[in-house]
C-alpha positions in Angstrom: 172.0 205.7 41.2 170.9 209.2 42.2 168.4 209.9 44.9 165.9 212.7 45.4 167.2 214.8 48.2 164.7 217.6 48.9 161.7 217.7 46.4 158.8 215.3 46.1 159.5 213.0 43.1 155.8 213.2 42.2 156.1 217.0 42.1 159.2 216.8 40.0 157.6 214.6 37.4 154.3 216.5 37.6 152.1 213.5 38.4 149.7 212.7 41.1 150.4 210.2 43.9 147.9 207.7 42.4 149.4 208.0 38.9 149.8 204.7 37.1 153.1 203.3 36.1 152.5 204.2 32.5 151.6 207.8 33.4 154.9 208.1 35.4 156.9 206.6 32.5 155.3 209.0 30.0 156.0 212.0 32.2 159.6 210.9 32.7 160.3 210.5 29.0 158.8 213.9 28.2 160.8 215.7 30.8 164.0 213.8 30.2 163.8 214.6 26.5 163.1 218.2 27.2 166.0 218.7 29.6 168.5 216.3 28.1 172.0 217.8 28.0 172.4 217.0 24.3 169.4 219.3 23.6 170.7 222.0 26.0 174.5 222.2 25.6 176.2 224.3 28.2 172.9 224.9 30.1 173.8 224.0 33.7 170.2 224.6 34.9 168.8 222.1 32.3 171.5 219.6 33.3 170.5 219.8 37.0 166.9 219.6 36.0 167.6 216.4 34.0 169.4 214.9 36.9 166.5 215.7 39.2 164.0 214.1 36.7 166.2 211.0 36.5 166.5 210.7 40.3 162.7 211.1 40.7 162.1 208.3 38.1 164.7 206.1 39.9 162.2 206.1 42.9 158.8 206.1 41.2 159.8 203.9 38.3 160.6 201.0 40.7 157.4 199.6 42.4 159.3 198.5 45.5 161.1 201.9 46.0 157.9 203.7 45.2 156.1 201.8 47.9 158.9 202.5 50.4 158.8 206.2 49.5 155.0 206.3 49.9 155.2 204.9 53.4 157.3 208.0 54.4 154.2 210.3 53.9 153.3 213.0 51.5 156.1 215.2 50.5 158.7 213.3 52.6 162.2 212.5 51.3 163.0 209.2 49.6 164.5 206.6 51.9 168.2 207.3 52.5 169.6 203.8 52.9 173.2 205.0 53.6 171.9 207.1 56.5 169.9 204.0 57.8 173.1 201.9 57.8 174.9 204.5 59.9 172.1 205.3 62.3 169.2 202.8 62.3 165.7 204.4 62.6 163.7 204.1 65.9 162.5 200.6 66.5 165.3 198.9 64.5 167.1 196.0 66.2 170.8 196.3 66.6 172.8 193.1 66.7 176.3 193.0 68.1 178.3 190.1 66.7 181.4 190.8 68.8 180.7 188.1 71.3 180.6 185.2 68.8 184.3 184.7 68.8 186.0 183.0 65.9 183.3 182.2 63.4 185.6 180.1 61.3 186.2 177.7 64.1 182.5 177.5 64.8 181.6 176.7 61.2 184.5 174.2 61.1 183.1 172.3 64.1 179.6 172.2 62.5 180.9 170.9 59.2 182.9 168.3 61.0 179.6 166.9 62.2 179.4 168.4 65.7 178.2 171.6 67.3 180.5 173.7 69.4 181.1 172.2 72.9 179.3 169.0 72.0 180.3 166.0 74.0 180.5 162.4 72.9 177.4 161.6 74.9 175.6 164.5 73.3 176.5 163.2 69.8 175.3 159.8 70.7 171.9 161.2 71.8 171.5 163.1 68.5 172.3 160.0 66.4 170.0 157.7 68.5 167.1 156.3 66.5 163.9 155.0 68.1 163.8 151.2 67.9 160.9 150.0 65.7 157.8 148.5 67.1 156.5 145.1 66.4 154.2 144.4 63.5 150.4 144.9 63.6 148.1 141.9 63.6 144.6 141.3 62.2 142.0 138.9 63.4 138.5 138.4 62.1 135.5 137.6 64.4 132.1 136.5 63.2 129.1 137.8 65.0 125.4 137.2 65.0 123.1 140.1 64.4 122.1 139.9 68.1 125.8 140.0 69.2 126.5 143.0 66.9 123.6 144.9 68.4 124.2 144.1 72.1 128.0 143.6 72.1 129.9 140.3 72.8 133.0 138.9 74.4 135.6 137.1 72.4 138.9 135.3 73.0 141.7 134.8 70.5 145.1 133.1 70.7 147.7 134.9 68.6 151.3 134.3 67.8 153.2 137.4 68.9 156.5 136.8 67.1 158.0 134.7 64.3 158.6 131.9 66.8 155.5 129.6 66.8 155.9 129.1 70.5 155.3 132.8 71.3 151.6 132.8 71.7 149.2 134.8 73.8 145.6 134.4 74.8 143.7 137.7 74.5 140.2 138.4 75.7 138.4 141.5 74.5 134.9 142.8 74.2 133.2 143.8 70.9 131.2 147.0 71.6 127.5 147.2 70.9 126.4 148.5 67.5 129.3 147.4 65.3 128.7 147.0 61.6 129.9 144.5 59.1 133.6 145.2 58.2 134.2 147.5 61.1 137.7 147.4 62.6 138.5 147.6 66.3 142.0 148.6 67.4 143.5 146.9 70.4 146.6 149.0 71.1 149.8 147.2 72.2 148.4 143.7 71.4 150.3 143.1 68.2 153.7 141.5 67.7 156.6 142.2 70.0 159.4 144.4 68.7 162.6 146.1 70.0 160.6 149.4 70.5 157.4 147.8 71.9 154.4 145.9 70.6 152.4 146.7 67.6 148.6 146.8 67.5 145.9 144.2 67.0 143.0 145.0 64.6 139.8 143.0 65.0 137.7 142.9 61.9 134.0 142.3 62.6 131.9 140.2 60.2 128.2 139.7 60.6 126.7 136.3 59.9 123.5 136.2 57.8 120.3 136.2 59.9 117.4 133.9 58.8 114.9 136.7 59.2 116.5 140.1 59.6 119.0 142.0 57.6 121.3 144.8 58.6 
């Protein structure tokens, strides 16, 4: 693919900088037809002009390359990517891969399931999984309307594992203002597990009042 070296591609195609893609395409087709070597046999000037038109359209006919060109400012040359590769522009980051050593051995270690320099203890830490907590428990308490409004103390005996002998007496306070069906979470009061205890959820149920309703 050719590149525009000195002239503005907009100037070459005779279009403005805010020209639409269709306007650019029409200008290119008109000029390419006018200066095509088949229509101008032996005319070196027409041949050079045709190449110039083609190079301009290579830039402006591609939305991405056109945007890159526009960022260089009015009348500036199109981006020279080969020059950038040889000498990066100011602000570009240069990375030196010379200190990475043998990349093939590094990748080999990764694909064998371990990172470079990893010890057996390190691999054990990476493969460690947190032990699961015990299961959560639910318990329903029935409250009068007065207890729901003012708060109340309750006590419950729960089985904390699959063994019927593993029970625990838990005292807790129902806060004032609870509503029917509200759940209260008591963290760490559920069943015992390898990774700790689960939670206890207390479900509040209001008993019917002979006079008032809530």
